[in-house]
C-alpha positions, 0 to 999 in steps of 0.5 A, spaced: 016 315 641 023 317 642 025 323 637 030 321 632 036 324 632 036 329 628 029 332 631 033 332 638 039 336 636 034 342 633 030 342 639 035 342 643 038 347 639 032 351 639 032 351 646 038 354 648 037 359 643 031 363 646 034 360 653 031 366 657 033 369 663 032 365 670 033 369 674 027 372 675 022 370 680 016 368 681 018 365 674 013 367 669 008 362 665 012 363 658 020 361 663 016 355 666 013 352 659 021 353 657 025 349 663 018 343 662 021 342 655 028 342 657 027 337 662 024 333 658 029 333 652 035 333 658 031 326 660 031 323 654 038 325 651 042 326 658 047 322 661 044 320 668 048 324 672 045 330 667 039 328 669 038 329 676 042 335 676 037 338 671 033 336 675 036 340 682 038 345 678 030 346 677 029 346 684 034 350 686 031 356 682 028 358 688 034 360 692 038 367 693 042 364 688 039 364 682 045 367 676 049 360 679 042 355 678 042 358 671 048 358 670 049 351 671 042 350 667 046 352 661 052 348 662 048 342 662 044 343 657 050 345 652 053 338 654 046 334 651 047 339 645 053 337 644 052 329 645 045 330 640 051 334 636 055 327 634 049 323 634 045 327 629 047 325 621 053 327 617 051 333 615 046 336 620 052 337 625 054 344 625 048 347 623 046 350 630 052 356 631 052 358 639 052 366 640 059 369 638 062 362 635 064 367 629 068 361 627 063 357 627 059 361 623 065 361 618 067 353 617 059 351 617 057 357 611 063 355 608 061 347 608 056 349 604 058 354 599 063 349 597 059 344 595 057 348 589 059 346 582 055 350 577 052 356 581 050 360 588 045 364 589 046 368 596 039 372 598 040 376 604 035 382 604 040 386 609 046 383 606 053 388 606 060 387 603 060 381 609 058 377 605 064 378 600 070 380 605 068 372 609 063 368 605 064 368 598 070 366 598 069 359 600 066 358 593 070 354 588 073 357 582 069 358 576 063 357 580 058 363 578 055 367 585 049 370 585 047 375 591 041 377 591 039 384 597 033 389 598 033 396 595 031 399 601 034 394 607 041 392 603 047 396 606 051 401 602 057 398 602 055 391 597 056 394 591 063 398 591 066 391 595 062 387 588 065 392 584 072 391 587 071 384 587 069 384 579 075 388 579 079 383 582 078 376 580 074 377 574 071 370 569 076 366 574 070 368 580 064 370 577 059 374 580 053 378 580 049 382 584 042 384 584 037 389 588 029 386 589 024 391 590 022 393 597 020 387 602 019 382 595 024 378 600 021 374 605 028 369 607 036 370 608 037 363 603 043 359 600 042 356 593 046 351 591 046 348 583 039 351 584 038 344 587 039 344 595 037 350 599 039 352 606 035 357 610 039 362 615 036 365 620 040 372 621 044 375 616 050 374 615 053 381 616 050 379 624 050 371 623 051 369 630 055 374 632 049 376 638 045 372 639 045 364 636 044 362 629 041 356 625 043 353 617 036 349 616 037 345 610 029 345 606 028 339 603 021 339 602 020 346 599 027 348 596 025 347 589 018 352 591 024 357 594 029 356 588 023 357 583 020 364 587 027 367 587 030 366 581 023 369 578 025 376 583 032 375 580 030 375 573 026 382 576 031 384 580 035 391 579 042 389 577 047 393 580 053 389 577 
């Protein structure tokens, strides 16, 4: 049975995220398995030439020019990913951010934050000032922002940044920040209007800087996650 467009998009994105070192030889079993999965998706979603080129590149990995062959495999996967992104349903595209694409990360996260009409809760154990300096200005005015971080793992720059935010924006961009007990936050997430949940694969301060990142809409578990983190928020330490 053919994979639906959204699932295919996420599968290819995940393969790119965990792309192994293709220059090693002989190839370890986990790399061979990765190649087999990548080939299956390319054969399903790629154009005729990319299908043939990918098969040829797999055969060429045993040559002495493995670095160039690995780059060829990577290029084919990115082309197939671009096709899958175009075919994915509206609202799904842009959820996978390749490494180093900081503007794409900003644009994708801003798109999520701009949908809020009442409130936004950002959960990030390792939160620092980046949440405010790079992302929270995308939240519409008069929408309440809640920041929830870890007492131990959050960065010391968070509180002074939050204080300056409140001093500058006041009630126009209302903000409250709290610290949860150590290791009680198990997600990096954005909750919109207490109805929609987005899960982030990395902290905001590192999002797509050194590794690919993904924004996933958690439709099946949204209500449970929102309720769980609301309970943590209610008993968390107030810092502003």
